[in-house]
N, C-alpha and C positions, 0 to 999 in steps of 0.2 A: 452887697458890701459898699463901704463908703467910698464915693467918687474920689475924695480927696487921698485915701489910702491907694486907689488904684492908680492915680496919677503918679503918686510917688514911688511905687513900685516900677511903673514904666520909666519915669527919668533915672531909676536907678538902674533898671537893665542898660539903658541907654548909656548913662555913662560908665558904665562897666564896658560895655561894648566899643565906645568911642576911644576911651582912652586905652584899652588894650589894642585895638586897631592902629593907633598912632604909634604907640612904642613897638608895636610888630615892625611897622614901615621902617622907623627909625634905626629898628636892630638888623633889618636887611639894610638899609643905607651902611649901617656901619659894617655890615659884612662885607659888603663890594667895596667900600672904601680899605679895610683890612687887605682884600686880595688884591686891590689896583696898585695900593703904595708897598705892600708888602710890611705892614706892620705886625709886630709879633703877636702871636696868639695869647699870650699872658695879658699883653695890652688889652689887646680886643675881648676878653673876659671879663676883664675889669671895668671895660666901658658897659658890656652888656650888664653886669652886677650894678652898677650904678643906676643905668636905664630901668632895671627893674625894682630897685629900690623908689626911684623917681616917679615911676609908674603906679606903686603901690602906694605912695605917699598923696600923688594927684588924687587918685581914687579914693582915698580917705576923706581927703578935704572936700572934693566934690560931693561924697556922699553925706556928710556932715551937714553941707549947705542945704541939699536935696531935703533930707529930713528934718532941717530946721532946728538941727542940735546946736546949744550955744557952745561955742569954743571955749568960754570961760570954764564950764562944767567939765569939758574933758580933761582941760589942762589941770584943775584940780585934782580929778580922778587918776589922771597918769602921775600926776607927783605925788600924790598919797600911797600911789602904788610902788614907785620907784623909791620912796623913803622907807617903807617898810621891809622892801627887797634888799636896799641897803643896810637897814639895821640887822635884817636877818643874816646876810653874808657877813657881817663884821661880827656876830655872836658866833657863826660857824667857823669863822677862821679863828677865833681866839681859842676854842675847843679843838680845833683841828692842830692849831699851833702847838697847842700844850701837849697834846697826845702825841705828836711826832717829836717833841723836844724828850718827853719820857723816854719813848723807844731809843733815841739816839742817847740819852743819859746812861740807859741800860747798855747799851753795847759798848759805849766807849769810855765807861766808869771813870769820869774825872773824879769821882769821890766815892765812897764805899758808905754803908751803912756803921754807925758807931765813928766814922770821920768826925772831927771839929771843922766846921767850915766858917768863914767870913765871906759873906756878899759886900763888897765895896763897890761903890763909895757908900753905900747905905748903911754900911756898920751893921748889919745883921749877924749876928755870931750865934751859932749852936752846934748841938751834936745830932748829926742826923740819925734820923729814927726809922724813917722808912721813904722810899722812892717810888709813888705811885704813879698811877697813869697822868694825871693832870695835875699832880703836886707834889713837891717834897716837903717831909714834917721834918722840922729841927726842935729840939728842946734848948730851949735858953738857960742862962745861968741861974734865973729864978724860978726853974722848974716849969716854966710856961712852953706852949707849944706854937711853934710858927709854921705856918701854912705859906710856903714859896711858890708860886705856879711855874711849872718846868721851863716855861719859854724865857722867864728872867734869867735863868742862868747863861742862855746867849745872848745878851745885853748887858752884862754886868761882869765884873771883875770877880772871881771867887778864889779865895784862899784857903787852900787845904792845910789843916794845921792837925798832923796825925800824931798821936799819943803811941811812940815805941814800944812800950812795955805791954800795951795790948795790941800790937800789930806786929807779930814775929816776922811777917813777909817782908818788914822793912828794914830788919837787920840783915837780911840775905838778898841783896838786890838781884839776884840770878833766878831767884823762885818764884816762877809766876804761877803757881797753882790754881788762883782763883779767877 
């Protein structure tokens, strides 16, 4: 085995043991201080969490130094991973938001199929053809289809223009059969 590798492994073990021993002593000191001054347990546990995070960070930095890993490379890798994670969360949040909005639209029924609606202030107007999981389909005056994400209905004003001759339930407001 390579002597450089053996030295790095020994230094890594020493760093790990030294940092853990140091923070173990600090935690014991914090516990004695908590008992001596009657500090609430919630504050003591918060201090322990901070110490644990600090010990992990210190161990990581020292191990990076022992193994001679460039902090620039680590930072580039971490920022790339964080960027991809942020994009994934944004994409998932958009999908989940539209699904939840579709469920809310289904149960609250602010408009129904065959209602004529207008999305304001965008002035998108059309007859509701379908309320799907992700989007609602409108038929505009020119015969074109408009797909509107369901979450948009909770961000805009919606004007519902019902045609009374096609909607007998509106002639009798006490009749709520649908």
